[in-house]
N, C-alpha and C positions, 0 to 999 in steps of 0.2 A: 517606568519601572524597568530595570535592566532585565534582559532576556538571556539567561545563561545557557550556552549551548555547547561549550567545549570543556571536556574533562581532561586535565593534564596531570600527569604524575611527575612530581619533582623529587629527585633524590638529592637530599641536602645533608651536608656535613656541618655541624656547628660545634662550638666549644661547649663542653659539658659543665655548664655552670648555671647558677639560678638566674631565671629571667630570659635566658637565650631563646627558648622555644616561644616564649611570650613575645619577644622582639620579632621573631619571624612571623608570628600571627598578626602582629600589629602592622607590619609592612603589607601583608596580604590584604588586610582590611582597608588600609589607606589607599591601596590601588584599586579598591572596589571589586575585589574577587571574593569567592566564597570558599571556605575550607570544608573539604569532605573527610575522607578517611586519613588517619595518621598512623603509620606503622613504624615502630623502632626496629631497625635491622641490626644495629651493632653499636656497642659502647665499649670504648677502650682508650687508654692513654689520654684521658681528658677530652675525648671527642665523641660525639654522637652522630650516628648516620640514621636518617629517617626518610621514608617515602611519604610525601604529603600530596594528596589529591586536591587540586584546586579547580574551581569552576570559573570560567571567564566568558565574556560575550562573544569574542571572535579571536582570530590569530594575532591581531595587533595588540589586543588587550593582553593576551598571554605574554607576548614579547616585552611589553611595558612592565609586566609583573616580574618576569625573570630578570630583567635589567635592574629593577629596583632591589631585588633580593641579593643580586651579585654585588651591588654597591654597599650592602649592609655589612658592617664590621662583624667579624666572626662567623660569617656565613659563606659557605662554598657550595656552588651548584655543581653536582657531579653529573647529573644527567637530566634531560627533559624528554618525557615520553607522552605522546598523544594517544589516548586509550582507543580512539577510533582507528587510527593507523595500526596500532598493535593488533587489533582484531582482524585487519585485512592482510597482514603479512603472509605471503604465500598463497593468498586467495582463500576464499571461504568454503570451497568445494573440493571433494576428493571422491572419485568413484571407487566403490568397493564391491566385492563379490558377495552374493548371498549364499554361495556354495563353498564349503570348506574343501581345500585341496591338501590332503594329508598323505595320501598314498599313490604310488605310481599307477595303481589300477583305477584311481579316480579319473585319471586322464581319459580313460576308455569311455567314461560315461558323459563327462562334460565337454569333451573334445573328441578328436578322432579316435576310433572309428564310429563310436556310438552316435555322435551328433548328426551324422549323415542320415540316420533314420528319421530323426526329427525334421530335418530340412526337407526330406522327401515328403513327409506327411503334410507339411505346410504347403509344399508345392502343389500337392493334390487338392488340399482344402485350405485356402488362404486364411479362412476364419480361425483356424487352429492357432494362428499367431497370437491371438488374444490369450490363449491358455499356455503356450509353450515358449513364449518370449515375454520380455518386460514391457513390450510396446503398449499393451493395454493399460499399463499403469504409468505412463510416461507423458510428459508435457514438454513441448519446445517453447522456449521464451524468446520471441523474435523482436528485435529492435533495430532501428537505424540511428538511434540517439539523437533525434532531432527535437525532442521536447522532454528533456530529462528533469524530473522534479521541478525545482525553481530555477534550474540552471540554463534551460533553453537548449539551443542546438550545440552540443559539446561533442557530437560525433559518436560512432559506435563504440570505439575502444574505451573512452572515458566513462561510458555507460555501463561497462562490464561489472563494476562493484555493485551497482543497483540490481542488475540481473542475477548476480550471484546471491544477493540478499533475498530476492524473490524465490530462488531455488531452495535456499535454506528453510524458508517458511513453508514451501510445499512439502519438504521432507518432514519437518517438525510437526506441522499441524494436520497433514493428510496422508503421510506416508507415500507420497507421489515422488517419482524420480523426474526432476525437471532439469533441463539443459539449456543454458543461455546460447543463443545463436545471433551473432552480430552480422547484420546485413549491410554492407557498405554501399548503399545507394539511396538517393532521394527520389528516384523515379518510381512511381507507383507500379507500373507494369513490371519493371525489373524486380521489385520487392516481391510482388505477388508471385511472379514465376519462380523466384528463389525458394519461397515457402512451399509452393506446390511441388517443386522437384524433390525437396527433402522431406516432405510431409509424411511419407511412409515410415519414417523413423520415429514418429510419435503418435500417441493416441489422441492427443489434444493439442491445440494451437493457442498459445497465450501471446497476445500482442501487447507491446509495452512501449511507452515513451516515444510515440510517433506524433508528429505535429499535425495540426488540422490545416486544410481539410483532408489531407492525404489519408489520415487514420480512418475516416469514414469510408473512403473508397476502397481502401485495402481490406478492411473488415468485410464489407459487403461482397466484394469479389471472392474472397476466400470462403465465405459462407456459401456462395453459390457454387463454387467449384469443388469443395471438399465435403465428404459425408463423415464428418467428425466434429466434436466440439471446437468452436472457434470463438474466442472472446477477447475484446480490447479492454484490458482491466482499468485503464484510466477513465474509460466511459462507464462500464457496467459495474465493476467492483465498487467504484465510488458511489454510483447511483444506488446500489443495493444497501450499502451501509448507511447512506444518508436517508434512505426511506425508512430503514429500521429505526434510526435515531428520531426521525420525525414522528413515527408511530408512537413511540414511547414518550416524546416530549408532549404530544397531545394528550396522552393518557395522564401525565403528571400535571398538566394545566387545565384539563377539563375540556379541551377542544375536541370537536368531532371532526376528524380529518376528512371524511367523505362528504361533509357539508361545509367545509371551510375553503377559503381562498388562499392558494399558495402562489407565491411569487418567486420566480427564478431570475436572478440578476447575473448576467453573463453566461453566454451560450457557446463556450468552447466545448472541448470533448466531454468534460465532466458535467458541465451545466446542461448541455443538450440532453445527455442521458438521464440526468436527474429529472428534468422536465418530462421526458417521454415516459420514464417509468411511473412518474406520478400520474400521468394521464392513463396509463394501463392499469394502475392500482384503483383508479376511480375517485381521485381527489375531487371535491366539489367543483373547483374552478382552478385552472392553472394559468397563471399570467407569466409572460416572459418579456424580458427586455435586453437589448444588447446594442452597443454602439454601431454594430454592423447590421443594417436592416435585412441583408440577405440571410444572416444566421437565424433570423426569426421566421423566415418563410417555411421551412420544413415543419416547425413546431405549430404554426397556425394551421397548416394543412392537416396536422394530426389532432387538432382540437383545442389548442392553447389560444389565449388571447394576447396579442401583441400590444404593448403599451410603453409608455415612457417611465423613467425611473421614479420621478415624483409621484405619479399615479399609483405605481405598483407599491411603493413603500407606504403610501397612505391607506391603500385599500387592503392589502394582503394581510391575513391572519398569521401566516407562516412566511417568513422571508428567508431565502437561501441565496447566498452570494458566493460566486466563484469567479471574481473578476481580476484578482491580483492587485487591486487598487487599495492601498492602505488608507484607512480613514474615510473611505467612500461614504459610509453611513455615519451621520453625526447624531449626537444625543437627541437633538430637537426633531430628528426624523422619526424617532421611536414612538409608536402608539401604544398606550398602556394595554398590557395583556397580549402583545404580539410574542411570537416565537421567532427568534433570530438565530440562524446558522450562518456565521461569517467564516467561510471555509478556506479562504486563501492562505497559503503557506509561503513563507514562514510567518507573516504578519497578516492578521485578519482585517476585514473591512471596518470592523469596530471591535474593540476588546469586550469580551463577555461582561466583565464587571461594569463597564460604562453603559452597555445596553440594559443590564438589569437595573442599574441606578436610575436609568431614564424611564423605566416602567415596563421593560420587557418581562413577560411571565417566565420565559426561559430563554437562555442564550448560551451558545457554545461556539467554539472555533474549530479549526481543522484538526486539532489534536484529538478531537472526539470521534473523528471519522477515519478509521484505519482499515484499508482495503484488505489487510490481512485477515479480517473477520469473514471475508466473502470468498475470494477467489480459491483458497484450497478446498473448502467444502463444495463449491460449485463444480469444480472439475472432478473431485472425488465422486460426487453424486453422479455426474454425467458418465464418467468412465465406468462406475460400477455396474450400470445397466446397459452399457454400450450404446449410449444415445448418440444419434447421428448429427445432432445440432442442439444449440441451446436456445430456447424460446423465452420471451418475456415472462411468461407465467412461472418459469423456473427461477428467474431472478426475484419475482414477487414471493415465491415460496421461500427463497433463501432469506429475504428481508424479514419476513414474518418469523422465521425460525431464529434469526438473530435477536429480533425484538423480544420474543418470547424467552430467550435465554438470559436477558438482562435482569439485574436485581430490582427490587421495588423502587429504589431511588436512582436507578441508572437509566440512560437512554440506550446504551449498548454495553455488552459485557467486555471483559478483557480478552484480547486475542490469545492470551496464554491459557484460557480455559478450554480444556480439550472438549468439554461437553458441547460448547457452542459449534465447533467444527463437526462433531458427530451429528448434531441437530440439523445443520445445514445440509450435510451429506444425505441424510435420510429424507429431508424435505425435497431436495432436488431430484433424488432418485425416484421417489413416489410420484412427483409431478411429471417427470419425463415418462414414466410408465403410463400414467393416466392419459397423457397426450399421445400415446402410441408410438413413442420414440425409442422404446427399448429394443436393443438388438438391431438397430438400423445403421450402426456405424460401420465404416469400412476403413481398413488400415491402408 
């Protein structure tokens, strides 16, 4: 089955006569594309101008379609626009002021001379910066671009659109000001030093798209050196949403998670964090496997059971895969009643339909696991009580809040639901307070 991923807007001029639009639609269908919206822009002098949104599999597919339409009698292609690139023109971020500047006298309050009094107050008591600057509501998103989505090592500059997207989600879902910071180094010590040196500019530190094993070392060192929330989203954001989905998948299928066997296949950044959080949550047994034996050692030390793929897939009640290997799980591997999460993007280890047809009680792919459900509320909750760090219990609280926010037939809710982010914020804040972490942060 085709996987349609690109929306392209074609501005097309055709002769205004019977059957001409049908001819255009026929060509689109013959080229294997899908038609979305059609808008008529102008009709005059026997010509019609329309914008037609088409869905294609990839750039090459789009080019074939455009070429076929251009060869069609009575059809003129005026322009071709990619909706994704349209959204990114000029970037997705713009810094704005929370204070209106209307009168000359306003300058006295927000700038000189009035601002000097606030600066002196902060110099005397640094904790006042939480109240009189935006630092306590800010997050720095740090990356070196060595592990971006499914693109691999594309470097920091090419990762900027992803970081801007994260910042948009912070603003939209949690009201947090987030700033992408591109760190042009692959050296762990240099990366850590860079973050530490600029860390006073932010209330929290979000790490993103950093390859393994460097991401583990960077996060641990920053957590050791800074007294503020630090989180690598590729690890913990993914783990939180996965745990929430597993909780509800068990609810829907009648499995008791704390007495079940869960198997984690693939121990990269996401897989390792999923297994660790499952252990912290108290899943009955956590089994792990990876082609690299060294990746299993930290998990076995934490209480997981290392095994091979065949044993895991045969024994586990819940199977989570983060391997990037398309088709790793075959229908014959599936045991009736299993829960299968094949999370690799863009293509899963097994298509959910195939897994269900083979007997899985529940199956989902990576589209069900959206980190945007987790990281905005986790940081909002930590910043709200000025927590000095994020502990695993706070991740569990976030996962439970996400799970509780889902509908009766859902494993996780939509990220566009504001209530889920409020629920995560409240749960993380309450957990941090109960752990004695409130008001322990330092800017």
